[in-house]
Backbone as CSV, one residue per row, in Angstrom:
resi,resn,N_x,N_y,N_z,CA_x,CA_y,CA_z,C_x,C_y,C_z
1,MET,0.833,-1.106,0.007,-0.019,0.207,-0.134,0.940,1.379,-0.148
2,ASP,0.482,2.173,-1.037,1.482,3.410,-1.004,1.112,4.312,0.115
3,GLU,2.099,5.216,0.326,1.663,6.483,1.503,0.502,6.927,0.991
4,GLY,0.110,7.236,-0.117,-1.229,8.023,-0.289,-2.327,7.333,0.194
5,ARG,-2.301,6.225,-0.041,-3.590,5.479,0.302,-3.499,5.445,1.624
6,LYS,-2.295,5.226,2.534,-2.685,5.047,3.811,-2.866,6.458,4.334
7,ARG,-2.496,7.582,3.811,-3.030,8.762,4.273,-4.653,8.883,4.334
8,VAL,-5.231,8.321,3.088,-6.692,8.157,2.971,-7.263,7.279,3.716
9,LEU,-6.783,6.165,4.272,-7.152,5.319,5.432,-6.910,5.859,6.666
10,LEU,-5.861,6.759,6.866,-6.137,7.256,8.396,-7.055,8.269,8.332
11,ILE,-7.307,9.041,7.131,-8.180,10.125,7.331,-9.865,9.572,7.499
12,ALA,-9.804,8.309,6.584,-11.257,7.856,6.780,-11.686,7.163,8.147
13,ALA,-10.484,6.419,8.674,-10.693,6.006,9.862,-10.572,6.872,10.884
14,SER,-10.248,8.104,10.984,-10.561,9.100,12.177,-11.481,9.687,11.950
15,ILE,-12.031,9.803,10.940,-13.569,10.505,10.830,-14.489,9.416,11.430
16,LEU,-14.445,8.058,11.097,-15.497,7.189,11.703,-15.105,7.055,13.137
17,ALA,-13.898,6.948,13.485,-13.725,6.673,14.948,-14.161,8.025,15.761
18,ALA,-13.982,9.202,15.155,-14.440,10.317,15.870,-15.666,10.324,16.389
19,ARG,-16.710,9.781,15.188,-18.254,9.558,15.130,-18.377,8.595,16.606
20,LYS,-17.634,7.446,16.267,-17.949,6.354,17.163,-17.644,6.897,18.515
21,LEU,-16.412,7.353,18.639,-15.788,7.538,20.234,-16.294,8.522,20.723
22,SER,-17.399,9.360,19.910,-18.176,10.740,20.615,-19.306,10.134,21.682
23,GLN,-19.500,8.610,21.017,-20.505,8.064,22.265,-20.095,8.057,23.509
24,TYR,-19.066,7.799,23.934,-18.306,7.252,24.934,-17.910,8.277,25.517
25,PRO,-17.880,8.377,27.269,-17.245,9.361,27.774,-15.597,9.393,27.916
26,GLY,-15.102,10.531,28.113,-13.548,10.571,28.465,-12.730,9.877,27.094
27,GLY,-11.466,10.041,27.494,-10.583,9.464,26.123,-9.457,8.332,26.688
28,LYS,-9.941,7.818,27.842,-9.160,6.622,28.343,-9.342,5.295,27.153
29,LYS,-8.159,4.876,27.368,-7.873,3.565,26.530,-8.347,2.509,27.192
30,VAL,-9.707,2.126,27.006,-10.400,0.995,27.557,-10.817,-0.054,26.496
31,PRO,-11.284,-1.077,26.774,-11.511,-2.152,25.548,-12.675,-1.473,24.895
32,VAL,-13.445,-0.924,25.256,-14.370,-0.235,24.404,-13.963,0.664,23.044
33,THR,-12.828,1.500,23.690,-12.440,2.479,22.580,-11.490,1.657,21.672
34,VAL,-10.578,0.741,22.274,-9.746,-0.146,21.586,-10.720,-0.857,20.447
35,SER,-11.719,-1.446,20.931,-12.651,-2.168,19.960,-13.358,-0.972,18.831
36,ALA,-13.767,0.134,19.092,-14.145,1.173,18.257,-13.181,1.213,17.190
37,ILE,-12.064,1.485,17.676,-10.969,1.941,16.764,-10.546,0.825,15.879
38,SER,-10.687,-0.255,16.242,-10.410,-1.507,15.496,-11.378,-1.520,14.398
39,ASP,-12.734,-1.241,14.984,-13.816,-1.401,14.115,-13.947,-0.227,12.782
40,VAL,-13.559,0.773,13.140,-13.254,1.947,12.316,-12.120,1.776,11.369
41,VAL,-11.265,1.128,11.525,-10.100,0.980,10.692,-10.771,-0.024,9.672
42,ARG,-11.364,-1.156,10.044,-11.818,-2.414,8.996,-12.763,-1.508,8.387
43,TRP,-13.621,-0.372,8.781,-14.714,-0.104,8.070,-13.888,1.055,6.711
44,ALA,-12.853,1.650,7.140,-11.954,2.594,6.340,-11.361,1.533,5.234
45,GLU,-10.827,0.217,5.730,-10.561,-0.434,4.616,-11.575,-0.780,3.619
46,GLU,-12.563,-1.155,4.018,-13.819,-1.844,3.369,-14.340,-0.350,2.250
47,ILE,-14.247,0.706,2.719,-14.486,2.010,1.967,-13.702,1.941,0.909
48,LEU,-11.964,1.826,1.227,-11.150,1.965,0.228,-11.171,0.781,-0.898
49,LYS,-11.721,-0.238,-0.272,-11.643,-1.463,-1.275,-12.981,-1.176,-2.439
50,GLU,-14.139,-0.465,-1.985,-15.339,-0.008,-2.582,-14.855,0.698,-3.824
51,ILE,-13.979,1.854,-3.232,-13.410,2.941,-4.041,-12.797,2.376,-5.534
52,ASP,-11.775,1.539,-4.920,-11.013,0.606,-5.721,-11.818,0.172,-6.758
53,GLU,-12.693,-0.874,-6.300,-13.736,-1.288,-7.319,-14.423,-0.279,-8.571
54,ARG,-14.726,0.629,-7.635,-15.650,1.605,-8.703,-14.854,2.281,-9.731
55,TRP,-13.753,2.714,-9.104,-12.757,3.725,-10.047,-11.343,3.009,-9.669
56,PRO,-10.955,1.782,-10.346,-9.595,1.737,-10.662,-8.618,2.180,-11.041
57,VAL,-7.373,2.198,-10.949,-6.325,2.656,-11.112,-5.952,2.208,-12.593
58,LYS,-5.751,3.333,-13.450,-5.244,3.268,-14.675,-3.826,3.010,-14.952
């Protein structure tokens, strides 16, 4: 994976994580936040896969 794609994945995961984590109080690294972060990284990867399928690199 190139650096540009990693940045896109980071941005997408950050947006998804912020939305998910806003539901929980505090900013402590507890199991619920670790799980939420793991989930949003997977979601971001799925978003990138969908983008690649719709608009493949030529």
